[in-house]
N, C-alpha and C positions, 0 to 999 in steps of 0.2 A: 504493499499499499504506500509506503514511504517513497519507493522508487517511482511508482506511477505519479504520485503527487509532484515529486521533484521533476520528472520528465515533462509533465504537462505544464507546470509552471515555467520551466525553462523555454519550452517551445512558444508559449504565449508571449513571454518577455521578448524573445527574438522577433516574433512576428509583429508585435506592436512597435518595437524600435525600428524594424525594417520599413514599416508603413510610414513612420515619422521621417525616416531617411528619404523615402521616395517623395514625400510631401514637400520637403524643403529642397531636395535635389542638390545638396552640398557635395561638390566633387571631392574625390579622395585627396587631391592635391591641396585642398583648403582645410583639411582636418586640423583641428586645434590640438594643443598640447595635451588636453584632458583625454582625448581619444587616442592619440599616438602613444601616450604613456602606457596604455593598456594593450598595445599590440606587440610588444617585445618583452614578454616575461622572462625572468631569470631566477637564479637560485635564491636571491634575496626575497623574492615574492613568496616562495615556499616557506621561508622562515616567518614572514608576516602571517601567512595562513595558519601555520602551526600555533603561533601566539594567539591569534584571534580564536582559534578552536579551543585552546586551553582555557581562555577567559570564558568562552561560551559554556564549555563543559562544567567549569567551576561554578558558574552562575546557576546551572541546572541542579547541581547536587547540594547547593546551599540554599535552603528555603528563604533565608532572610534577604537574599539578593534578588532584585527584580528580574523577571524573565525578559524584560525589555532590553537588558544589557546583551543577552545572547542574541536576541532578534536583530538588534542594531549591528552587532559585530558581523553576523552572517550576511545581512542585507548589504552592508558596505563592501563586503568582500565579493559577493556573488553577482549582484545586480549590475554594477557598472561594466564589467567585462561582457555580460550577456547583451546589454544594450549596445555596446560597441560592435559585437558580432552582427547584430541586426542592421545597424547603420552602415557598416562596411559592406555587407552582402548586398544591401540595397543599391550601392554604387559599384557593385562588381569588383570591389577591392578584396579579392579572395585571400591574398597574403595577410592583409591586416585582420580580416575576419578570423582566419586560422590562428593567428597569434593571440587574438583576444579570447578565442575558445580554449586555447592552451592555458591561458591565465585562469579562466573559469575552472578548468579541470584541476589546476594547481591548487586553487583556493578550496575547491570542494574536497579533494582528497586530503589536503593538509588539515582542514578543519575536522574532517571525519576521524583521521588518525589521532589528532590531539584529543578529541572528545573521548575516543575509545580508551586512551591512556588515563585520562582523568577519571572516567567511570570505573576502570579497573582499580585505580588507586582508592576510589571511594567505596569499593566493594559492591558495585552495581552489576552483578552478573550471577547467574544461577548454575550454568553449565560450564565448568572450566575448559572442557574440550572445545566447545563451540567458541568460547572466548579466545582461545589460542588460535583457532582457525581464522577468525575474523581479524585478529591482530596481525597474524602472519600475512594474510592477503593484502591488507592495506599498507603494511610495511613494504612489501614487494612492489605494490603499485606506486608508492611514493619514491622508492629507489629507482624504478624504471623511468618515472617522470623526471627524476633529478638529472638524468643524462642529457636530454635536450636543454634543460634549464641551465646546467653547468656550461654547455657549449655556448648558449646565448650570453651568459655572464662573461665568458672569456672573449667573445666577439665584442661585447660592449666595452670592456677594458682595452682591447686592441684598438677599437675605433677611437677611443678617447686619447690614447697615446699617439696614434697616427695624426689626429687633428692637431694635437699640440706640436708635433714635429713639423706639420705643414705651416703652422703659424710661425715657428722659428725660422723655417726656410724662407718664408716670405719676408720676414723682418731682416734677416741677415744675408740672404742670398740674392737679393735684388737691390738695384740702385735707387728704386723709387719709394718702396714702402718704408715708412719711418722718417723719410726726408722730404720728398716732394709730394707724397700722398699718404693717406691714413687708411688703414684697414678698419672699417666700421663694423663689419659683421662677416662671418664665414659660416656657410651651411654646407654639409656634405650629404648628398643623397647616396647612401651606401646601397650597393646591390647585394642583398642578402640571400640570393638564390644561387647555390653552389654550381648548378649545371648551366647557368646562363652566362653567355659571353659578353653581356651588356656591362660596360665599365661603370664604376661609380662616378658621380659628378660632383665637382666642387664649385660652389656659387659664392662669389666674393662681392661684398658691397664696399665700394671704395670712395673716399672723399679726396678730391685733389684740387 
């Protein structure tokens, strides 16, 4: 019953956000930082999900703590990536939508695993064998999910280092930047598809 509820809620959320995406027709190139931030999940997001899950689980096993805390923590973790999936799919931005769905899975599995651990700590189980099976399953799922998240984190660090190197080269390796002109802003459109031959693009805003 919980899986059916979760599945239907997720589908409805994606459909509503896709409808809003079609209504406004905002192209993928104009997506703001709030959307883009949810399209490239990494290992840090799994840590946030585990923390949110632990807080939510603790709120459920302690009667004096309001259930609103658990509901808020889960809603903040699950709804934004689902809405991003719908908006991205509405504009056929499949890569963005896939990244946002990966963030949704990260948050869902991380919250579930943390809640299981808190419930075990609180003694909320009857069958030790079923408890071990559930814990083992979600541990494996989180470990498998950690592989693409770790790769994404490494790419993020690599991109940040490369962007810093590019800024240094522009400042030191040219006769204009820093003397006759000023680098106002730099944006790099990274090509994150391994099998694509499309190069990454560097966009410079210069004041001269």
